[in-house]
C-alpha atoms as one frame of an Amber mdcrd trajectory, in Angstrom:
protein
 106.111  95.195  74.163 105.258  93.335  70.633 103.923  89.506  70.439 107.098
  87.709  69.037 106.487  84.676  68.582 110.053  83.359  68.350 111.101  85.308
  71.666 107.898  82.801  73.290 108.854  80.093  71.619 112.517  80.145  72.743
 111.095  80.831  76.397 108.867  78.251  76.352 111.595  75.831  75.312 113.614
  76.177  78.323 112.399  74.380  80.817 114.276  75.519  83.647 112.966  77.378
  86.350 114.359  81.123  85.401 113.329  80.263  82.105 109.442  79.285  83.097
 110.038  82.500  85.440 111.315  84.727  82.458 108.175  83.147  79.963 106.096
  84.174  83.164 107.014  87.661  83.323 107.246  88.491  79.798 103.773  87.060
  79.246 102.445  88.790  82.457 103.567  92.169  81.473 102.335  91.706  77.682
  98.896  90.506  78.944  98.367  92.698  82.355 100.327  95.757  81.938 101.989
  97.096  78.473  98.162  96.009  76.565  94.776  95.316  76.766  94.294  91.526
  75.894  91.299  90.310  74.801  89.414  87.278  76.132  90.951  84.728  73.554
  94.297  85.610  74.745  93.930  86.187  78.213  92.331  82.389  78.596  95.431
  81.448  76.869  97.812  83.319  78.887  96.080  82.092  82.111  96.122  78.155
  80.801 100.044  78.689  80.281 100.430  80.590  83.475  98.519  77.306  85.265
 101.098  74.875  83.279 104.119  76.700  84.358 103.474  78.803  87.744 104.902
  75.851  89.707 108.298  75.697  88.185 108.755  79.205  88.404 111.025  80.424
  91.413 109.386  82.127  94.716 110.531  85.696  93.268 109.020  84.932  89.958
 105.846  84.027  91.702 105.797  86.726  93.640 106.103  89.425  91.070 102.953
  87.379  89.091 101.237  87.915  92.827 101.840  91.202  92.540 100.436  92.258
  89.473  97.191  89.351  90.038  96.522  91.279  93.316  95.097  94.459  91.779
  94.422  92.659  88.716  90.312  91.779  88.084  91.031  89.577  84.582  92.982
  87.032  86.551  91.127  83.861  87.372  89.894  83.195  91.044  91.429  80.117
  90.849  94.849  81.306  90.113  94.873  83.617  93.144  93.630  80.712  95.408
  96.869  78.787  93.995  99.111  81.795  94.764  97.048  82.220  98.157  97.986
  79.323  98.954 101.868  79.675  98.347 104.451  80.581 100.633 103.937  84.028
 102.324 105.868  85.839 100.236 104.070  84.933  97.299 100.417  84.544  99.069
 100.976  88.125 100.732  99.577  90.433  97.811  97.058  88.579  97.119  95.926
  87.897 100.436  95.989  91.451 101.258  94.518  93.358  98.203  93.065  91.166
  95.931  88.814  91.507  95.815  88.679  87.832  94.028  89.029  86.547  97.610
  85.466  85.755  99.044  85.178  85.479 102.938  84.560  81.444 102.793  88.027
  81.815 101.091  89.821  83.629 103.818  87.940  82.042 106.484  89.555  78.488
 105.056  93.073  80.030 104.417  92.988  81.344 107.997  92.051  77.976 109.154
  94.468  75.986 107.075  97.452  78.170 106.935  99.655  79.271 109.260 100.300
  82.681 111.415 101.745  84.340 108.554  98.898  84.106 106.134  96.867  84.982
 109.113  98.453  88.051 109.938  98.527  88.692 105.534  94.826  88.328 106.003
  94.146  90.639 108.888  95.994  93.830 107.080  92.728  93.935 104.222  91.234
  97.024 103.953  87.939  95.402 104.950  87.334  92.132 106.881  83.559  91.014
 107.372  82.602  89.745 111.207  83.221  86.076 109.981  86.756  86.784 108.791
  87.058  88.979 112.253  85.989  86.188 114.301  88.377  83.294 112.626  91.409
  85.295 112.710  90.671  86.266 116.348  90.043  82.779 117.423  92.797  80.897
 115.722  95.477  83.710 115.575  98.729  84.799 117.431  98.942  87.816 119.740
  99.915  89.868 116.381  97.229  88.601 114.365  94.898  90.288 117.355  96.700
  93.056 117.523  96.583  93.858 113.924  92.513  92.753 113.852  92.189  95.229
 116.707  93.914  98.198 114.819  92.233  97.878 111.812  89.699 100.395 111.128
  88.123  98.214 107.854  87.455  95.279 110.810  83.832  94.775 111.447  83.834
  93.582 114.797  81.048  91.426 115.989  79.973  91.691 119.672  81.548  88.006
 120.335  84.891  88.815 118.765  85.164  92.190 121.065  84.441  90.037 123.808
  87.093  87.671 123.270  89.572  90.602 122.091  88.772  92.117 125.364  89.128
  88.821 127.278  92.797  88.745 125.605  93.332  92.570 126.319  93.243  91.825
 130.338  96.519  90.226 129.956  98.173  92.097 127.183  98.059  95.965 127.883
  99.366  96.381 123.904  95.917  95.003 123.062  93.949  96.728 125.747  95.518
 100.501 124.473  94.906  99.313 120.919  91.122  98.538 121.222  90.770 101.923
 123.471  92.323 103.733 120.131  89.481 102.717 117.979  88.056 105.422 116.688
  84.413 103.623 116.433  84.451 102.187 120.039  81.305 100.400 120.902  79.204
 100.503 123.919  79.848  97.105 124.262  83.709  97.329 124.089  83.418 100.488
 126.770  81.276  98.464 129.278  84.378  95.494 129.020  86.826  98.296 129.472
  85.153  99.420 132.434  84.941  95.946 133.990  88.812  95.322 133.288  89.766
  98.974 134.862  87.881  98.097 137.784  89.818  94.601 137.922  93.250  96.451
 137.404  92.147  98.552 139.864  91.521  96.371 142.789  95.161  95.092 142.004
  98.354  96.469 144.187  99.559  99.286 142.940 103.069 100.487 143.441 103.945
 103.197 145.317 106.344 104.952 142.824 103.950 104.882 140.199 102.268 107.908
 141.935 102.107 111.169 139.910 104.995 113.597 141.757 104.183 116.090 144.054
 103.406 119.604 143.105 106.587 122.202 143.267 106.138 124.259 146.250 105.388
 127.252 144.220 102.444 125.641 142.807  99.640 127.893 142.500  96.537 127.052
 144.702  93.760 124.455 144.086  91.277 125.866 141.516  88.037 126.681 143.031
  85.482 124.689 141.223  82.344 126.593 139.973  79.347 125.945 141.932  77.325
 124.549 139.147  79.370 121.693 138.718  78.383 118.956 141.213  80.775 118.981
 144.100  83.555 116.391 144.273  82.019 112.970 145.413  83.852 110.911 147.690
  85.770 108.044 145.826  84.252 104.704 144.827  86.106 101.236 146.397  86.598
 100.074 142.592  88.483 102.981 141.667  92.073 103.408 141.161  94.214 103.844
 144.216  96.403 106.311 142.367  93.671 107.717 141.124  91.895 108.116 144.540
  94.986 109.365 146.460  95.816 112.087 143.579  91.457 113.403 143.905  92.133
 113.278 147.661  95.249 115.963 147.474  93.335 117.940 145.062  90.427 118.230
 147.331  92.922 119.111 150.515  94.612 121.989 148.151  98.129 120.154 147.817
  97.493 119.561 143.784  95.342 121.453 141.104  93.264 119.508 138.901  95.380
 121.078 136.074  98.420 120.374 137.486  97.151 116.457 137.505  95.854 116.370
 134.049  99.286 118.077 133.045 101.592 115.517 134.402  99.471 112.583 133.645
  99.128 113.717 129.953 102.822 114.430 129.569 103.309 110.712 130.687 100.991
 109.335 128.268  98.880 107.539 130.828  95.828 107.922 128.922  93.833 105.444
 131.073  94.543 106.963 134.623  93.733 110.654 132.663  90.748 109.553 131.891
  89.906 107.884 135.620  91.125 111.170 137.127  88.707 113.511 134.564  85.921
 111.003 134.927  86.090 111.049 138.638  86.443 114.457 139.078  83.752 115.097
 136.515  81.294 112.456 138.258  81.358 111.252 134.466  81.809 107.252 133.490
  85.559 107.220 132.935  85.337 104.880 129.696  83.171 107.841 128.620  85.862
 109.485 128.923  88.102 107.284 127.543  86.152 107.631 124.445  86.105 110.875
 123.547  89.771 111.755 124.797  91.154 109.339 121.752  88.330 110.369 119.424
  89.426 112.004 116.092  87.512 115.081 117.002  88.080 117.075 120.085  84.856
 118.598 121.086  83.869 116.328 123.715  87.380 115.948 125.731  87.690 119.431
 125.454  84.303 119.900 126.881  85.140 117.757 129.881  88.427 120.101 130.029
  86.805 123.081 129.899  83.846 122.349 132.047  86.303 121.326 135.098  88.445
 124.607 134.822  91.590 122.677 133.355  93.973 125.493 132.288  95.027 125.975
 128.896  98.671 124.219 129.464  97.434 121.522 130.873  94.886 121.239 127.769
  97.970 121.912 125.541  99.380 118.926 127.304  96.218 117.179 126.583  96.411
 117.602 122.830 100.068 116.647 122.668  99.049 112.915 124.088  96.328 113.254
 121.229  98.522 114.357 118.517 101.200 111.366 119.971  98.539 108.784 119.542
  96.203 110.057 116.949  99.225 111.024 114.361  97.509 114.291 113.178  99.401
 117.457 112.172 100.970 120.279 114.273  98.102 122.349 112.435  95.405 120.069
 113.992  96.922 120.579 117.285  96.879 124.296 117.168  93.627 124.340 115.990
  92.357 122.075 119.144  93.831 124.651 121.351  92.112 127.459 119.617  89.134
 125.690 119.957  89.592 125.121 123.835  90.275 128.765 123.887  86.952 129.670
 122.467  84.905 127.069 124.078  81.986 128.607 127.023  82.862 127.375 129.807
  79.485 127.843 131.598  78.044 125.744 128.501  80.749 123.292 129.022  79.852
 123.108 132.874  76.252 122.422 131.939  77.315 119.790 129.891  79.264 118.081
 132.473  75.910 118.341 134.931  73.588 116.982 132.200  75.755 113.711 131.996
  76.882 113.500 135.046  76.269 110.679 137.557  76.722 108.345 134.703  78.881
 105.721 137.080  76.026 104.962 138.991  73.843 103.939 136.715  76.517 102.584
 134.349
């Protein structure tokens, strides 16, 4: 696009919103897209933008914001003007502009509405201070987005606040439980929440159906694995019943694991495996939703969980972690290659964590 003074003069004389929009669009394409403007040209261009931006239509401002969000030459004051605009205009710079500082983002979080907070929460990187402001002021939707953002640097206090909300919000609990960087503090918070949930009455209909009459007998656990202990008083009543039925030979551990995994009940599955192996259930929860499968494969192999039941665990992981069919196949093959004796030794080494937690 050539710099045509006559064309620009005609556009400059049109003071209507549509005329201002065409001038902004043509100049933006000329200065920021089609050519590398020199510093003097850019200075003049941005002065023009400051003069006409407020008089352009929302759609034209949105188009300019899309360009400005990824262009380092746009002055910070213009990016701030766009960020303060209505959300259709502000969203590109709020989610992508590297020119917005943490102080800018915290101020916008405090001054603007929840739509702006949602856009900020979608940034690829969020500092601890910005996360804290979003969690303190944001809606449930903002908390979900912050909790699910792998680039969010969550301070301990922010994790505690999120977990307090998660006690009343199962979806937020699921989001936090699936974070790949689940810290020990959150694990402790989750353990406390699980125990509080366990103390509440559980509907009888929630129990996993009994095995079919033709179900195989219970798998005998190796003598090298710690014998099944008596259930603790704070465990989930449903999990306690399942453990009792496995001990009585009415169900196999593999059948229970397969049913829980197929029903996508990852919390109950982690609690059952943790109780069966005498491991902390939050420790099992973490390895269940980790990107790599080494931990959960070791737990399952060490407990003599069969390949069919482990395939159900892999399918649960695939649904939640969104990995490929090739990864799913690799995880099943890796499980088949694991040495059961070594897996049992690993469980014994890390067992009895419940008493020390």
